[in-house]
C-alpha positions in Angstrom: -39.1 38.8 192.4 -36.7 38.5 195.2 -38.1 38.8 198.8 -36.4 39.3 202.1 -37.9 37.4 205.1 -38.0 38.8 208.7 -39.5 37.2 211.8 -41.0 38.4 215.0 -42.7 36.7 217.9 -45.8 38.4 219.2 -45.3 40.0 222.7 -47.9 40.4 225.3 -47.8 44.3 225.4 -48.6 44.3 221.7 -52.1 43.0 222.3 -55.3 44.9 222.4 -58.2 44.4 224.9 -59.5 41.5 222.7 -56.2 39.5 223.1 -54.9 39.8 219.5 -52.2 42.1 218.0 -53.3 45.7 217.9 -53.7 46.9 214.3 -51.2 49.8 214.8 -48.5 47.3 215.9 -48.3 45.7 212.5 -47.0 49.0 211.2 -44.1 48.6 213.6 -43.5 45.1 212.4 -43.4 46.2 208.8 -41.0 49.2 209.6 -38.6 46.8 211.2 -38.9 44.3 208.3 -37.9 47.3 205.9 -34.8 48.1 208.0 -33.9 44.4 208.1 -34.2 44.1 204.4 -32.0 47.2 203.7 -29.4 46.0 206.1 -29.3 42.6 204.6 -28.8 44.4 201.2 -25.7 46.2 202.6 -27.5 49.4 203.5 -27.7 49.8 207.4 -30.0 52.3 209.2 -26.9 54.3 210.1 -26.5 55.1 206.5 -29.6 57.2 206.8 -28.8 58.9 210.1 -25.4 60.2 209.0 -26.3 61.5 205.6 -27.7 64.7 204.1 -31.1 63.2 203.6 -33.6 60.9 205.1 -36.6 58.8 204.1 -40.4 59.5 204.9 -43.3 57.3 204.7 -46.0 59.1 202.7 -48.5 56.2 202.3 -49.5 53.0 204.0 -52.3 50.6 203.0 -52.9 47.5 205.1 -55.4 44.7 204.8 -56.0 42.6 208.0 -57.2 39.1 207.2 -56.4 36.9 210.3 -55.7 37.8 213.9 -52.3 37.2 215.5 -52.0 36.3 219.1 -49.4 36.2 221.8 -46.5 33.9 221.3 -47.1 33.3 217.6 -44.1 33.3 215.3 -44.6 35.6 212.3 -42.7 35.8 209.0 -42.8 39.0 207.1 -41.9 39.0 203.4 -40.6 42.3 202.0 -40.2 43.1 198.3 -39.8 46.1 196.1 -42.9 46.7 193.9 -41.9 49.8 192.1 -38.6 51.9 192.2 -38.9 55.4 190.9 -36.5 58.4 191.0 -37.4 59.7 194.4 -39.7 57.0 195.9 -40.0 53.3 196.3 -43.2 51.1 196.8 -42.7 48.1 199.0 -45.0 45.3 199.8 -45.2 43.2 202.9 -46.8 39.9 203.5 -47.1 38.7 207.2 -47.8 35.1 207.7 -48.4 33.0 210.8 -45.8 30.3 210.9 -48.3 27.9 212.5 -50.4 28.1 209.3 -47.7 26.7 207.0 -45.7 28.4 204.2 -48.6 28.1 201.6 -51.2 29.7 203.8 -52.7 33.1 202.9 -51.0 36.0 204.6 -52.6 37.2 207.8 -51.8 40.9 207.0 -50.6 42.6 203.8 -49.4 46.1 203.3 -48.2 48.5 200.7 -45.8 51.2 201.8 -44.6 54.2 199.7 -41.4 55.9 200.9 -39.8 59.2 199.6 -36.2 60.3 199.9 -35.9 63.9 201.1 -33.0 66.2 201.4 -32.1 68.7 204.1 -34.9 71.0 203.1 -37.3 68.0 203.6 -38.2 68.1 199.8 -38.0 65.0 197.7 -34.7 64.2 196.1 -33.4 61.4 193.8 -32.7 58.2 195.7 -29.0 58.2 196.4 -27.0 55.5 194.2 -26.1 53.4 197.2 -29.7 53.1 198.4 -30.9 52.4 194.9 -28.4 49.6 194.6 -29.6 48.0 197.7 -33.3 48.4 196.7 -32.6 46.9 193.3 -31.5 43.7 195.2 -35.2 43.1 195.9 -36.6 43.6 192.4 -36.8 41.0 189.7 
């Protein structure tokens, strides 16, 4: 299965009182990784802001396995797990570069996105978005 890799360096303001990345910040990392992947597939964010439809996150599950600290470089692997008529399920694996490429992920997440029309009700994924997403399946 094809994957898209993004990277981010942990910034000081993303830390909690214990000195590691706040759990909610990982959701921001994963959101940016999704946009990076779609843009790399030829489907930039502006395609969503100018259309007659949008995308809504309807489910996120995250598993936190290792802490990340200020200054660490993180790689986020994104791939399509399931592509349905109106929704897509993506997986994210976040790894600390210091741990090496074969290390277990520090954080994993599964995200379900639904395409919606002007009425904010689900619609079929537009063909151009589907083509971009298919680039990240088998």
